[in-house]
C-alpha positions in Angstrom: 0.0 -0.1 0.1 2.9 2.6 0.9 3.9 2.4 -2.8 0.8 4.3 -3.8 1.6 7.5 -2.3 5.0 8.3 -4.0 3.5 11.8 -5.0 2.6 12.5 -1.5 6.0 11.3 -0.3 7.9 13.7 -2.9 6.0 16.9 -1.6 6.5 15.9 2.0 10.3 15.3 1.4 10.4 18.5 -0.5 8.9 20.6 2.2 11.2 19.2 4.5 14.2 19.6 2.2 13.4 23.3 2.1 12.8 23.5 5.7 16.1 21.8 6.9 17.9 23.9 4.2 16.7 27.1 5.9 18.0 25.5 9.3 21.4 24.5 7.6 20.9 21.1 9.1 23.0 19.1 6.4 22.1 15.7 7.9 18.4 16.0 7.0 19.0 17.8 4.1 21.0 15.0 2.5 18.2 12.5 3.9 15.2 14.3 2.4 17.2 14.9 -0.9 17.6 11.2 -1.1 13.9 10.7 -0.5 13.1 13.0 -3.2 15.3 11.3 -5.8 13.8 7.9 -4.7 10.2 9.0 -5.4 11.1 11.3 -8.4 12.4 8.1 -10.1 8.9 6.5 -9.9 7.0 9.7 -10.7 9.0 11.2 -13.6 8.1 8.6 -16.4 4.6 10.0 -16.3 6.0 13.1 -17.5 7.8 11.7 -20.3 6.6 12.3 -24.0 4.1 9.9 -25.1 4.9 7.9 -28.2 2.6 9.2 -30.8 1.7 8.4 -34.5 -0.1 10.5 -37.2 -2.9 12.9 -36.3 -4.9 12.5 -39.0 -6.8 9.5 -38.1 -10.3 9.1 -36.7 -10.9 10.9 -33.4 -12.3 9.0 -30.5 -13.3 10.3 -26.8 -13.6 7.5 -24.3 -14.6 7.7 -20.6 -13.7 5.6 -17.6 -15.9 5.9 -14.4 -16.7 4.2 -11.4 -20.0 5.3 -10.4 -20.0 4.1 -6.9 -22.6 1.2 -6.1 -24.8 3.3 -3.5 -24.6 6.5 -5.3 -27.5 8.8 -4.7 -26.5 11.2 -7.3 -26.7 9.3 -10.7 -28.9 12.2 -12.0 -25.5 14.1 -12.4 -24.0 10.9 -14.2 -27.0 10.9 -16.8 -26.9 14.9 -17.4 -23.4 14.7 -17.9 -23.3 11.8 -20.3 -26.2 13.0 -22.2 -24.8 16.6 -22.7 -24.1 16.9 -26.3 -21.4 19.2 -25.8 -19.1 16.4 -24.4 -19.2 14.3 -27.4 -18.3 11.1 -25.8 -18.0 8.1 -28.2 -17.6 5.3 -25.6 -18.2 5.1 -22.1 -17.2 2.4 -19.5 -19.0 2.4 -16.1 -18.3 0.2 -13.0 -20.2 -0.8 -10.1 -23.5 -1.6 -12.0 -26.1 -3.3 -10.0 -29.3 -5.0 -11.6 -31.3 -2.2 -10.3 -29.5 0.2 -12.3 -29.8 -1.5 -15.7 -33.1 0.2 -16.8 -32.0 3.5 -16.1 -28.9 2.9 -18.3 -31.1 1.9 -21.3 -32.9 5.4 -21.0 -29.4 6.6 -22.4 -30.0 4.7 -25.8 -30.8 7.9 -27.6 -27.3 9.1 -27.1 -25.5 5.6 -26.7 -27.5 3.0 -29.0 -25.0 0.2 -28.4 -24.9 -0.9 -24.8 -23.2 -4.0 -23.3 -24.4 -4.3 -19.6 -23.2 -7.2 -17.1 -24.9 -6.2 -14.0 -23.8 -7.9 -10.7 -24.9 -7.8 -7.1 -22.1 -6.0 -5.1 -19.5 -3.9 -6.9 -18.4 -5.8 -9.9 -21.0 -5.0 -12.6 -20.0 -3.2 -15.7 -21.7 -1.2 -18.3 -20.2 -0.3 -21.7 -22.1 2.5 -23.7 -21.2 3.3 -27.2 -22.1 5.5 -30.3 -20.2 2.7 -32.2 -21.3 -0.7 -32.8 -20.4 -3.1 -30.2 -19.7 -6.8 -31.1 -19.6 -8.6 -27.8 -17.3 -11.3 -26.6 -18.0 -13.5 -23.8 -17.1 -12.0 -20.4 -14.1 -13.7 -18.9 -14.4 -14.3 -15.1 -10.9 -14.4 -13.2 -10.6 -14.9 -9.5 -14.0 -13.8 -8.3 -15.7 -11.4 -7.6 -13.7 -9.4 -10.1 -14.1 -9.9 -13.8 -13.3 -8.2 -17.0 -15.4 -7.8 -20.2 -14.1 -7.9 -23.7 -15.9 -6.4 -26.8 -15.0 -5.6 -30.5 -16.0 -2.1 -31.4 -16.6 -1.2 -34.9 -15.3 2.3 -35.4 -15.8 2.4 -39.1 -16.5 0.1 -42.2 -12.5 -0.7 -42.3 -11.5 0.0 -38.7 -12.3 -1.9 -35.5 -10.7 -2.3 -31.9 -10.7 -4.6 -29.1 -11.7 -3.0 -25.7 -11.3 -4.8 -22.5 -13.3 -3.2 -19.3 -11.6 -4.0 -16.2 -12.5 -3.8 -12.5 -9.7 -5.2 -10.3 -10.3 -6.3 -6.4 -9.6 -3.6 -3.8 -6.4 -4.4 -1.7 -7.9 -3.1 1.3 -6.7 -6.3 3.2 -3.7 -8.7 2.5 -6.1 -11.2 0.9 -7.5 -8.5 -1.3 -3.9 -7.5 -2.4 -3.0 -11.1 -3.3 -6.3 -11.5 -5.3 -5.8 -8.0 -6.9 -2.1 -9.0 -8.0 -3.3 -12.5 -9.2 -6.1 -10.9 -11.4 -3.8 -8.3 -12.9 -1.5 -11.1 -13.8 -4.3 -13.3 -15.6 -5.8 -10.6 -17.3 -2.6 -8.9 -18.5 -1.7 -12.5 -20.2 -5.2 -12.6 -21.7 -4.6 -9.1 -23.3 -1.1 -9.8 -24.4 -2.3 -13.3 -26.0 -4.9 -11.1 -28.0 -3.9 -11.0 -31.6 -6.0 -7.8 -32.2 -4.1 -5.0 -34.0 -5.7 -2.3 -32.2 -6.6 -2.7 -28.4 -7.9 -0.5 -25.4 -7.7 -1.6 -21.7 -9.5 0.6 -19.2 -11.0 0.5 -15.7 -10.6 0.7 -12.2 -7.4 -1.1 -11.5 -7.1 -0.3 -7.8 -3.3 0.2 -8.2 -1.3 3.2 -8.9 1.6 3.5 -11.4 4.1 3.4 -8.9 3.4 -0.1 -7.9 5.4 -3.2 -9.0 2.3 -5.0 -10.1 1.3 -2.1 -12.2 4.6 -2.2 -14.0 4.5 -5.8 -14.6 0.9 -5.4 -16.0 1.9 -2.6 -18.4 4.8 -4.6 -19.4 2.9 -7.8 -20.0 0.2 -6.1 -22.0 2.6 -4.1 -24.3 0.2 -1.1 -24.5 1.0 2.5 -23.4 -0.3 4.2 -20.4 -2.3 7.3 -21.6 -1.2 9.2 -18.5 2.2 9.2 -19.7 3.0 12.8 -21.0 0.3 14.3 -18.6 1.8 13.6 -15.3 -0.1 12.0 -12.3 -3.8 12.4 -12.7 -5.5 11.4 -9.4 -9.0 9.9 -9.6 -9.6 8.7 -6.1 -10.9 9.6 -3.5 -13.1 12.5 -4.8 -13.9 13.1 -1.1 -10.5 14.7 -0.4 -10.9 18.4 -0.9 -7.1 18.6 -2.5 -5.8 16.9 -5.4 -2.6 16.2 -3.5 -4.3 13.8 -1.2 -5.7 11.5 -4.1 -3.9 8.7 -6.0 -4.6 7.6 -9.8 -6.1 4.1 -9.8 -8.5 4.4 -13.0 -6.3 3.9 -15.9 -6.7 3.8 -20.0 -4.0 1.9 -21.9 -4.2 1.8 -25.8 -1.9 0.0 -28.6 0.9 1.9 -29.8 -0.6 2.8 -33.3 -3.1 5.1 -31.3 -2.3 8.5 -30.5 -3.2 10.0 -27.1 -4.5 13.6 -28.1 -5.6 14.5 -24.5 -6.1 13.0 -21.2 -7.9 14.7 -18.2 -9.8 14.2 -14.9 -13.8 15.0 -15.3 -16.1 16.6 -12.7 -17.3 15.2 -9.4 -20.4 13.0 -10.1 -21.3 12.0 -6.8 -18.9 9.0 -6.7 -15.7 8.4 -4.7 -14.0 8.3 -8.0 -13.6 11.0 -10.8 -14.3 10.1 -14.4 -11.2 9.8 -16.7 -11.6 11.3 -20.0 -9.1 10.3 -22.9 -9.3 11.9 -26.6 -7.7 9.3 -29.2 -6.7 9.6 -32.5 -6.8 6.2 -34.5 
């Protein structure tokens, strides 16, 4: 768990470094400088220039959002998703209970293609799209988490494979073991998929600073859309300051996809903020 707070450690060490610099306490200056370097090593890659391809491809805006299973503010979600100014093409939502399915179907005028896999508890998902969805069978792995897979037809000649993922929360040691196992299983599944163009997105319950995240990223061979934009903290929304949040909602894309923009969306009454990514295929 401690590895998830590298950004916070960095700023804490920076503050202490400046403080002890003023006090001319060289022992603590050196100590905090080392802590700064250690944490900067893990944070710096997120500021590196992302690999890009030509910008002349078809534009696609996708959204990742964990709505929170007991949310009482779903009206905010519906208003946001149906707002024509947002122009979202594909939306993935986690924590979809059976009682929420009918409400989602009311978004059909905006998102005519829907693939919904409701579940009691926190692991139901919904894929809403303006593009045609060709559904693959959901793959269960290490219950209660699972991922869904679907082929999405972007145009007559262009399609992509999308993986919607919700990994188990590592609140307790057993949960952490389960999460790490799920990351390994799903990572290998994505890696073995021969599809040329792939997107993997969801609530991973792990930050980019974790060893298990790095292993997953290396296994799937896709690029992290956060790279080049710096840490984008998506949880918890209850924190009044961004510095006290961590990035656990992620979107990965094939290297033949250009990431035009990536940002955190508004507070929609969940403990997570939505993640919005604009792509060029």
